[in-house]
N, C-alpha and C positions, 0 to 999 in steps of 0.2 A: 629494833626501830632504828631505822636511817636518820642521822641528824642533818638538820639544812644547814646550810653556811652560816646562818644567822645563829641558829642555835648552839652551834659549836663555838661562834665568836662569844656570845652571852656566858658560855661555861667556862670557857678559858679567862674571862675577864675577872669572874667572881672566884676561881679557883685559884687556891694558895701555890705557889711554886715549890716543888716538893724538894728540890735542892738549893733553894735560895738562901740558905742558912750560912752564918759567919763563924768562922774559927778563929778564937782568939790568940792569933801567932804573932810573936814580936817581927815586924818585918820593916825593911829599907823601901822607902818609896820614893822615886824621883818627884819633883815638882811638875805641875800640868804644864802641857803645852810641847808643841813640837819646833825645833829648830836645829840649825847644823851643831850647835853645842850640845844638845841633847843624844844626837846621833854619835858625836866623839864619846860622850860619857857612857854610852851603852856599850861602846866598843872597849873603853877603857876599863870597865867595869868587869869585862869578859875576859880582860888581858888580851886582846887580840893582835895579831901582826898587823903591820902597818897596811899591807894589801888588802885586807879585810875591812880596814877603817876606810881606805880609799874606796871599795867597792860599795861600803854603804853610802858614803857620801854623794857619788856618782848617782845611785838610786834616789836619794834625797831630792838632788837638784831635777833630775829626772821628774820626780813626783810633782816638785813645786809648779811644774808647767803644764801640769795635766788638769784636766776637769772631772770631778766625780761623775761616773756614769750613771745613766738611766737605763738598768737593764731588763727592769721587769715592769710591767703595769700595776703598780700597788703603791698606796700613800703611806709615808711615814716620815717622822721627823727627821731632816737631815742630820748626821753626826757632825759635831763642832770637834775637829780634830785638835783645836789648842785648849779643849776643856778635858783632855785625857792624860794620865800619867803613863808614859811607855814604858816605865820598869818598876817593878816591885817584887821583892824576894824575901821569903822568910830568912831572917837574921841565923847566926850561927855559921856552920859550913857550908861552902858553894855545892860542895857533893859530898855524899855519905858513902863511904866504902861498902857498907852492909845495911840491910833493913834496919837490924839492931840498933843502929845509931840512930835512925829517924826520930824525930820529934813525935811524942803519942799522940799529940795533938793532930798531927799530920795523919796518923796511921788512923787515928778515930775518924777523921775527915773522909779518908776514902772508904771506909766501913760504912758509913752514911750513905754512901754515893752508891753502895753496892759491889765495891770492889774489896775482894778480901784478899788483903796483902798476906795475913799470916799464912793463908791456905798457899799462896804463891810459893812460900819459903819450904812448904811440905811437898807439893806436888809438882811435877814437870808436864811440859806439854804447851806452856803459853809464857812466854817472856815479855816482861812488862816495863816500860820507860814512864816515871812519874813525874808530871811536870805540874809544880804549884806556882800561880801567879808567873813569874818571868824566867824560872829557873827549873831545871831537872833535879830532883832531889834524891833518886835511886833508881836504876835499872837492874833488874833480876836476870840470872841465869846467864850471866856474861862469859863466865869461864868455860859453861858447857858449850856454847856458841863458839868461843875462841879455839877449841878443839878441832873445829869443822873449818876454821879459818874465817868464821862469820865474825863482823864487827857489828855489834848492836850498842849504842852508847848515845848520849845528848850529841847535838849538833856542836855545841860549845866544847865539848871535850875534844870531838873531832877535828875540830879547826886547830887546836893545840897539838895534837897526837898525829892526825894524818891529814896536814896541810895540802898534800899534793893531789890528794884525792878530792878534797872539799875544792880546792881552786879549779880544778880541771872539770868537775860536773855542776858545780852550783850553778844555777840559773840557766841551764841548758835546756830544759825542758818548758819553763816559762820564762822567759827572759824578763830583765827588770823594765825594758821598755813596752812590755806585753800590753799593760793596762795599769790604771791608777792604783789598784790596791795591789798589784804583783810590785810595783815600785816601792809604795809604803811599806809592805812587809820587808822587801829587801833591805829598806833603810834601817827598819828599827826591831827586826825580829831580835828577840834575847834567848830564846832556846828553842828545843824541839829534839826530834830523833835522827840518827845517823844510821844508816844500815849498809853494809856492804857485804854482798854475797857472791864469793870466787866464781868464775865460769865452771859449770860443771858440777857445782856443788848444791845438793837440795837441802835446803834449811828442816832440820829435825823437830820443829817446834814452831806453833803461831808466834808472832811477834804482834803487841800491841802497846800503844802509847795511850796515856791517860791525862787530860788536861783539866784544871782546874783554875777558875779566878776567885780569889778570895777576897781581895781588896776592893773597894768601893771606888768607882772613878777611876780605872785603870783598865787598858787594852791588853789582852794577850795576843801577842804575833808570834806565833810559833812558826819554826820552818822544819819540813821533813825532807831528809834527801836520801833516796834508796837507790844504790848502785848494784 
C-alpha cells in the first residue's frame, strides 16, 4: 500500500530515530558561536600552516557578507549559526596508527551503525576513513593503497604531508565564493577525506568514508578532496 505524504509525515514524527543514540566518550568541544577567533582556533588545533589559516579566514569573511539561500520550497526553522559548536573531538590521540588502538566505545558505536570495523580488518575490498564529530580517527588499508601510489587519508593529515597537492586543488571545483554553505564549510571544516590516484592507475578497491556526529549541539563540517 502506497503512503500518502501526510501518512509518511505522521509515521516519521512518531518513529524513534534508529541512529540517535549517544556514545559516552570523553571529548573536547569548543564553545558555541562562530567568529574569526574560532576559525583561527580550529586551524591551530589542526596545527595547520599559515596559508591554510589565511584560506579559512578569507572564506569566513566571504561568508559574513552572504545571506543564507532559499533553495527549496519547504518550511523549516532557520539554523542559528551562533548556537553551534564548530569543533568537537574525542580526546586521546588525534590519529590512531591502527584500529587496535581505537577506543572500544568508538568501535561499538560503528557496530550499532551497521559498520563492521572488525570485518574491515579481515577482508579486503573496501578502504574506510572513519570520522567522529570533528576528527578522523582511523583509516583502513592505507599501506595496500600506497603500493599502488594511491594516497587515502584524512584531509587534516594531507594538509600536513601533501601541502602542495592540497593547496593546488582545494576549492577548485566548488570555490569559496560559490555559495553561502561553500564559504561556511571552507572556513570551519575540521576533517574529512583526501584521496589522490595517479594518472593511469586503477584503484584496486572501493573507498568509503563514514561520518558520525556524537556530541549534541555541534556541527560536522567535513571536507572531501579527490584528485
